[in-house]
Each structure stands twice: as structure tokens, then as C-alpha cells.
N, C-alpha and C positions, 0 to 999 in steps of 0.2 A: 281642512275640515269645515264643511258647511254645516252650521248649527241646525238649521231647519231640516235639511236632508238627513242629518244624523238622527235627529229626534224622530222623524217620520219612519225612517228605516229600522231603527232599533225597536220601535213600537209595533210596526206592522210586519216586518220580515226579519225577526231577530236572528234566525239561524244564519241566513245569508250575511246579515250585517256583522255578526261576530266574526264571520270568516274574513270580511273586509278589514275589520278592526285588528285582527290578529297580524295582518301584514303591515300595519301602520306603525310608525314610530312617533311617540309623543313624549314631550317633556312634562314634568310635573307642572311647570308654569303654564304650558299650553293647555293641559287638561283642566286646570282650575280657571284660568283667565278667559279662555275661549269657550268654556262649556259649563263647568260646575258653578262658578260664581254668578253666571247669568241665570241659569235655571234654579239655583237654590234661592234666588230672590223671589221667585213666584210664590211659594207657600208663605214666606215671611211677610211679604207685602199684602198678600190676600188675607192672611191672619190679622194683620193690623187693621185692614178695612173691615173685615167681618166682625171681629170681636170689639173693635173700637167704635165703628160708626153704625153698623147694623145691629149688633148685639146678639146675645143668646136668649131665646125664649125661656123664661122660668114661669112657675105657677103664678107669680105676682107681677109679671110684666117682663120686658126685656132687660137684660143685664148687659151693660156696655162697659168695657174696660176703659178707665180713664186714659187719656192720650199719653201721658208720661209712662204709665205702666204698659200700655199697648206698644209704645215705641221700644221699651226695654224688651218686651216679649219678642218683637220683630227682630231686633238686633241679636238677641240670644239664640233665637231659632235659626237665623241665618248663619251665625258663627258656628254653632254646634252642628249644623248640618254639614258644613265644610270640614270641620274637625272630625266629625263622625265618618265621612267618606275616607279621610286619610287613615283613621284608625282601622276602618274595615279593610283597607288595602294592606295595612301592616299585619292584621290578623291573617289575611289570605296568604301573604308572603311568608309569615312565620309558620303557618301550618303546612305549606307546600311540601317541604322535604319529608315531613312526617307521613305524608300520604303518597309518596312516590313521584311528586312533581318537582320541577326545578324552581328555585327561588328567583324571582325577578320582580322588583318593586314596580317597574314600569308596567308590566303585565298585570300585576295586582291592582295598580291604580286604574288601569283601563277598565278592568272588570268592575271595580268598586264605583267609579264615576258613571259609567254608562248604564249600569244596572239600577242606578237611582233615578234615571230619567222618568219612569212612570210616576213615582212618588212626587217628584218636583212638578211635573206637568199637572198631575191630579190635585196638587195643592191649590190650584186656582179655585177649586170648590170651597175653600175656606172663606171666600168672600161671603158666602151664605152659610153660616155655621150649621144650619140645619142639614146641609148637604155634605158636611165634612166626612160622612161615612164613605162617600165616593172617593175621596182622597186616600182613605185607608185601603179601599179595594184596589185602587191603582198601585199602592205600595205592595200589595200581594203579588201583582203582576211583576213587580221588580224582583221578587224572590225567584220567579221563573227565569227572568233574565240573568240573575246571579248564577243560578244553576247552569244555564246554557253557557255563560261566560266562563265559568270554572271548567266546564266540560270541554269547551272548544279551545280556550286559550291556555289552560294549564296542563292539558294532556295527562290528566290523572288516570291511573289504571282504573278500568271499569269497575272492578270489585271494591275499590276504595272511594269512588266518586260520591256516592250518597252519604257516606260517613263524613267525608271532607265537607260537603255542603251543609250537613246538619251541624257539625261542629262550628262552622263559620256563622251560621244563622244564630245559634245559641249565644255565641259570644257577642254578635251584633245586637241581639235583643237586650243583653245585659248592659251594653254601652248606651243603647237608646233609653232604656229605663232610667239609668243614672242621669242622662241629659234631660229627660222629661221631668224628673223630680227636681233637678236644679232650676230649670226654667220656670216650672210651676211655683216653686218656693220663692223665687225672686220676683217674678212678674205678677203673680196673682196674690201675693201675701197681703199687700196693703189693701186692695179693693175687697178682699174676702173677709177682712177683719171687721 
């Protein structure tokens, strides 16, 4: 798997790329070491630069996260991003039989990892915190990729597809909210006091 080609194809021609992905075999280690661990570093490092060096504009001037807290934020963001991808795969795999699809952790991991691509690539905009909204918009495109991945790789019956997708997204939002709360409580607690 060529990282650059996969990123380009999943972003620009996702229907065809999911068809290619369906026929591939990947181990968990391959998906993480050759793809997820590389791309998940983008928003983590961009956030370190953006919040630590450039800062966020406030009414009284820029707020910059002290380096130690910025580094903690970077590490937690990176680790929770990878843990979140694995948990999302577990959710997809757990829900599969309930919606008429077969369980396969490998397939669930492929869907989870590759659908995160736009969020990770869009994370580059965290370098300029005022543009961070663009990274959130990119994450929304990831929801579309998640839908396509579930549709093409899980072979969910058409009448259950939307419900499966919605259930997956709701559970993923709960996980992300918990992670965000933990990261914010740890990394921003000292500087905000």
C-alpha cells in the first residue's frame, strides 16, 4: 500500500478506492504502522505548533499554550486518535451482526482507519488555530467516507444501512467527546487556571 496514493484516492475517488480496499488484506499492525500512525501525527504536531507557537487570538492578545502543556496535548491527541480508531473498529464489528452484516475485525479496521483520512489530513490547518474550522469540515467528509466504507465493505442490507451508520456515528461521537474532555482537562488545566 502506497500511503500517498491511498490518501489521494480515498479523498478524490472514494467509491473506486473502497472497491480496491475491499479486495486487500491488511493486518492490524500494517494499518497502524504504515498508515494510521503516520497520518495521526499531522493534527497532533500541527496542534502543538499552532497552540504553542502561534497561539489563539483572544480579546486581550494571543494565548499560547506553554510548551510542556502543548507537548502533553500533542501526545494525548495522537494516542487518543489511534485508540479512537481502534474503538471505532470495535463498534463497527460489534454492530455488524445486529444489522445483517458479518463480523470481521479486519474489515472494521479498514473502514475505521481509511475513513479517518480527511480528518488527519485536514489537521494540518491546526497550525493556524484560526483556520481550525477547516479541519472540522474535513472531518465531516470522513463521515461520508465512513458511510461508503460501511456500505461497500460490510454489505449491510440496504434497509439497515442508514441505521447502522447512524448508530456507529452516535457511539463514535460519545467516544470523541470523552477523549476531548480528558485531553482538555489534562492539557489545558494548568494554563487556564
